[in-house]
N, C-alpha and C positions, 0 to 999 in steps of 0.2 A: 260407490264413493271411494276415492283413493285416500286412505287414511295416512299414507306415507307423506302426504303433502302438508300435514300439520307440523309446523315448527312454531310453537307459540312464542318462544324467546329467540330473537334473531341475534346471533353472535357474529359480530364483524370484527376481525382482528387483523391488523397489519403488524407483523412481528419482526423487528430488526434485532436478530439474535446477537450480532456482534456489538451492537450499541446497548443491549440489555434493556430496551424500552419497547413499549407497544401501546396501541390504542385499543381498549377493550369496551365493546358496546353490547350489552345484554340487559338483563333485568337490573344489573348493577352498573351505574355510571361512575367511573373512577373519579375520586377526589383526593387531594393531597393535604397532609398535615405534617407536623414535626414528629421526630422519633425520640425515644428515650435511650439512655446509655448507661444506666446503673447496672453494675455487674452483680450477678447472683450465683449461688452455687448450683451445680448440676450433679446428677447421679449417674452411675454406670452400673448396670446389672447384667448378669449373664446366666441364662438358664437353658435347659433343653427339655423338650416335651416329647415323650414317646407314647404312641397310641397303644393301648392295651385294652381291647374290648371297648367298653364305654368309659373307661377310666384313662386319665392322662397322668403318667408318673413323671416326676421331675428327676433328672439326673444330670451329672456334669456333662457339658457339651464336649464332643470329640472334634476339636478344631485342628485341622491340619495346617500348620504354619508353612507358608511359602518361604523359600530361601531368599536371601538378600538379592541374589542375582536374578531370580524370577520376578521379584517385585520391581527391580530396576528396569528390567526388560519391558514391562508394561508402562512404566513411567516414560521410558524413551519412546515407545510406540505412540503414546498419547500426548507427548510434549507439545506438538504443534497446536493441537486443539486447546490444551490448557492455556498456552500462551495467547492464543487468538481471543479467547473469551476472558482472559485475566483471572483464571482460577487455578493457578499453579501453587500447590502446597506440598509439604513433605508427607504425602500420603503413606509412604512406605514405613515411616518411623513414628507417626502419630496415631493414637487411637481414633476411632470414629468421632467420639465426643470432642476430642482435642482439636481435630481438624475443623469441625463445625464451629467450635468456640473461637478458633483463630480467625475464621471468616467473620464471625459476629463482631469480634473485637475490632477488626479492620473497618467495619462499617459503622461502628459505634452503636450496635444493637444490643440491648439488654439480653442476657442469656435466657431470662424468663420468657422472652418473646417466642422461643422455639422449644418445642417438645417433640421427641421422636422415639419410636421403637422400631428396631431393625431385627429381622430374623432370617438367618441363613437356613434355607430349607434342607440342605444336605446334612449339616451338622446339628441343627437345632439350636445353635448359638443365638442368644438374644443380647443385643447391645442397645442401651437406652439412655436418654438424657431427659430429665424432668418428666419422666413417664407417668408419675402419679399426680402431676400438677393439673388441676382442672383447666380445661380449654373449651372454647365454644365449639360445639359439634357442627353447626351449620347443616348443610344437606348431606353430610356423610351418614346421618341416621338412616338414609334410604338404602344403604347396603344391608345392614342386619334386618331391616324391614322386609326387603325383598327375599332374604333368606328365610324369614318366618313364613312368607307366602309360599315358597317352594316346599317347606316342611309340611305346611297345611295341605298342599296338593298331594304330596306323597302319602299323607295319612288319610286322604279321601275327604278332608274337611272343606276343601275348595276344589273347584274344577277349572281346568284350562279352557274349556269350551263355553261354559256358562257365562253370559253377560251379567255384570253386577250393577245395581242401580246407583246412579250418581246424581239423582235429582235433588235429594236432601243431603247435601254434602257441605261440610265446612270447607272454607277456602281461605287462602292467604291474599290472593289478588283477584278481584272481581273480573277484571278484563281477561285474565288467563282462564278462569273458570268458565266464563261465557264462551270463550273460543273453543274450549273442549266440548261444551254442550252443543255448540253450533256444528262441530265436526262429528261428534260421536252420538249425539242425541241423548237418550236417557240412561245409557249404560255403557260400560267398558268391560272387556275381558281382562283376565289376569296378565296374559302376555302383552296386551296393549299397555296396561299399567306399568309393567316391567320395562318395556322399551322406552317409554317417555319419561319415566322417573329416573332411569339410569343413564341413558344416552344423552338426554337433554336436561336432566336434573330438574324436571318440572315438579311443582308442588301438588297440583290438582290430582295427577294419577297416584302420587304417594298417599294423599289423603283418602283417595278412593280405595287404595289397597288396605290402609289401616281400618277403614270402615268395614271392608269385607272380612277382616280378621277380628272384628268385634269392637273396634274403636281404639283410640290411642291409650285410653286408660287401661285397656287390657293388653295392648301391644308392649308398652314400656316395661312392665314387669317381666315379660317374656324375653327381653334382651339378655337376661342373665343366662339363657340357654347356651350362649357362645363364650361365656367366661365372666370373670369378675376382676376388677382392678384391685390392687393392693392399697390404693388410695381411698380417700373418703368418698369420692364419687365412684360407685361400683360399676355402673354400666353407662347409661346416658340419663342425666337428670331431666325429667320431663318438664319441670317448671322453669329451670334456669338454662336448659339446653347445654349443659356442661358435660364433658366426658374426659377421658384420659387416653393417651396412646397405649398405656398398659392394657386397657380394655380392648382397644381396637386391634392390637397385634394378635390378640386371642381370636377376635372375629375373623381376621385374615387367615389365621392358622386353621380355624374350622373350615373356612372356604377352601383352603389348599388341600386339606386332608379329605375333603369330599368333593373333589373337582367334577366327578361324573354326575353327582347329584345336582350340583349348581352350574352345570355346563352352560345353560342359557344365560345365567347372570354373568359368567365370565365372558361370554360372547358379547353381551351388551357393553360390558366394561371395556372391551377391546375396541369398541366403536366410539367411546365417550371422548369428546373434545380432541379429535385427531390433530396431532402436531402441537398441542398446547400442554400446559402444566408439566407433567413428568416427561412428556415426549418432546419438549422444546429443544433440549440439547442432546436428546437421545432418539433421533428419528428412525434409526435402523433397528431398534430393539422392540420386541413384542412386549407391550406394557398394557396391563388391564387396570384401569384407574377409576376411582370415584372421588372427584374433587368436591369441595364444599366451601362456600364463601358466604359470609354475612357480616356486615359492619366491620369490626376490627379483625375478624378471623378469616384465614385462608388456609385450607387444609387439603391433603391428599392421602388417600389410602390406596395402595397399589400392590399388585403382584408384578414383579419385574423379571422377565424371562431372560436373564443373562445366561452365560454358559452354566453357571451355578445360580439357579433362580433364588431370589430373596423376596421377602415381604417387608413393606415399609408403611408405617403410620406416621405421617409428618403433619404436625399441627402448629400453627403460628398465630400470633396476635400482635397487632400494631406494626407490622412491617410497613415501611414507607411512612411511618408516623400516623397511621390510622388509629382512631380511638373508638370506643363504643358509641360515641356521639356522632361520629361520621356516618354517612349513609353506606359507603362501600370502601373496599380496598382500592388503592391507586396503582398506577402503572409502575412506580418504583417498588412498591411492596410485591407486586406480581413478579417483577424481574428478580427480586431477591429470593422469592420462593423457588423460582426456576433454577437459580444458581445453586441453591441448597440441594436440589435434586441431583444436579450434576456432581456436586461434591460428594454426596452420599454414594452415588453410583461409582464414581472414580475410586473412592476408597475401597469399595467392594471389588472392583476390577483388579486393583493393585494387590490387595491382601487376601481375598477369598475366592476369586473366580478361578 
């Protein structure tokens, strides 16, 4: 049986980059609504984490500022692309939150609709906006879930070779679950669960992985292994599916600090949604990404291998006017998310690369 032939959710996308729109067909069919425009305050935080055995000590980040001439050289080199996609901003003289807020103001988007945490892997510098604000996690929970599975394998609690039963499994979509049973039968291995939960972001293999770990009631408390947010939601709220970028930047930091251990996860993330999401405007950069979308939420956690690599947790709500009552994000919201990824990356290129 050729298990590679299983693609339960078919993703068909025709992306017109310069026009900033696309048609997205998968489990979620795009719908459109109106957007909000009330301005709210945002926050900026900067920290550095230095590994010290099993402890992480916080110290002031050692940021090497580029000269005005160096920044302008990047601006000049990237000017044609900025102008072509309509995303030219004063990257050299604005902070990262300021340039993001400038974009949001132009589009009439409430600042509370976007939360992000950025971390420079060279200096440890963290820059964030609305990082403690609860945001809907969506499928991004599958990243720390997969990390827990790898940890369990390393401890000898799970096996990469042993198949795990999926006959008595909770599921979100009956059609998806039945397709997995038709293809895999009564069981799946951990590598199979990893592949289909990360590359295709399917729910059935993620539920199977959680079951192998003892069930979601056991899994969610273990998410604190990778950090705790300074906000009210410390990791991922199991009941409300809420999280923060302050938590997820710690998840990404743990992933980055243990790349050898999580090499398979990084490999799957490198195959996830090629040419889409964070790769839309950045096709020539090595990007390992875990998108997540549900109702009003559209998020990306990514490791971006620029000249100076950085980590980014970007969570959004209501882009394109989507509300919790809508079924899915729409093409306008998706386009806005992709534009935000370009803005964040360009600020990094100008100021930190």
